N, C-alpha and C positions, 0 to 999 in steps of 0.2 A: 573544394579538399583543405588549403589554409583554414581555413576558416575555424574545420572541425581540429585542424594538429593546432592549431592557438589555442581554442577551448579546452583541450586535454593538455596541455603544456602551458596553460596558464601563470605566469608570474606570480608569485605569492600565496599561487594555492597546490600545496607540493602533492596533494590528497587527488586532483581532479581524473587523474587517470586510476586510480583506484575506487572512484567515488561510478564513473563510466563502469568498469568492470561488475559492481554490485549493482547498478542499476539500471543500465544501458539506456540510451535512447533520450530517457526524460531526465538524466543527468548533465543534458547539454543547456547552454543558455544564452543567452541575444539573440546572435545572429545563427549560431549553430544548429540549432533543429529543422530548418529550412538547408542549411547546405547538407546536414546528415540524410535527409529525405531525400533529397536533389543524388547523392551519391547512393543510397540504398535502392532508388529505383531504377538505377543504372545497374549496381550492381545483380540486381533481379534480374532485368533483360538480358544478359549472359549467364544465367545461370549459377551467383553464386548469393550465397542464402545468408543474412547477418542475424548473428542471436538477438533478437531485439531489444532485451531485457539485460545483459549484459554476458554474464558465463553460461554455461548450461547450465549451473545448478540453480540459480535464479531462478527456476521454473517453479522450481519448490526447495524451499529455505528452512523446512521444516527439519530437514534432512544435513544434519551438520557435519558435512563431509567433501571433500574435493574428488574431482576427477573420475576418475575408472569407479571408486568405492561411492562416490556420489551413485552412478548409472547403478552399478550392485545393488544398491540397497533401494533405491526404486523397483528395477525390476524382479525382486525379493518381496518387496514389500505389495504392490499396486498393480491390478489391473490398469493395464497402460489404454486400453479401450473405455474404459470409464472414471477413471478416478478423476474426482473434479478440480484437484490439486493441478492434476496434468492437461486441462482445458487448454489453456497457451500455449504448452507444448504440440499439443497435436493439433492446432490449429499453425502453425508454424512447417509440423512436418508437412502437413496436407498440402501447404504449399510448395513445397519441395517436390513432391510427392507429383503434384497438377503440374509443374512448369514446363512448356513444353518449347523449344527456343523457336523461335521469330524463322 
């Protein structure tokens, strides 16, 4: 955990947290990717799913809206079952749906 915290709050890199929010786990550097994977696996094991690409809106960056406005736009514009832009979102949601507690 400390490795991830340090990576997101690196001195001299005021934008580290914003970068992680924009691009997700691929924004981590040095030892942080391995630490993130460890935390992610543990979280999944207890039913907590972290959006791997940053914020939910990062599933489709062509809709330039925030939070609920992004959701409303996606629901109005796309067929959720087949829209290619939402493939990663479907895979993520399927992993949640398929989760079974140990």
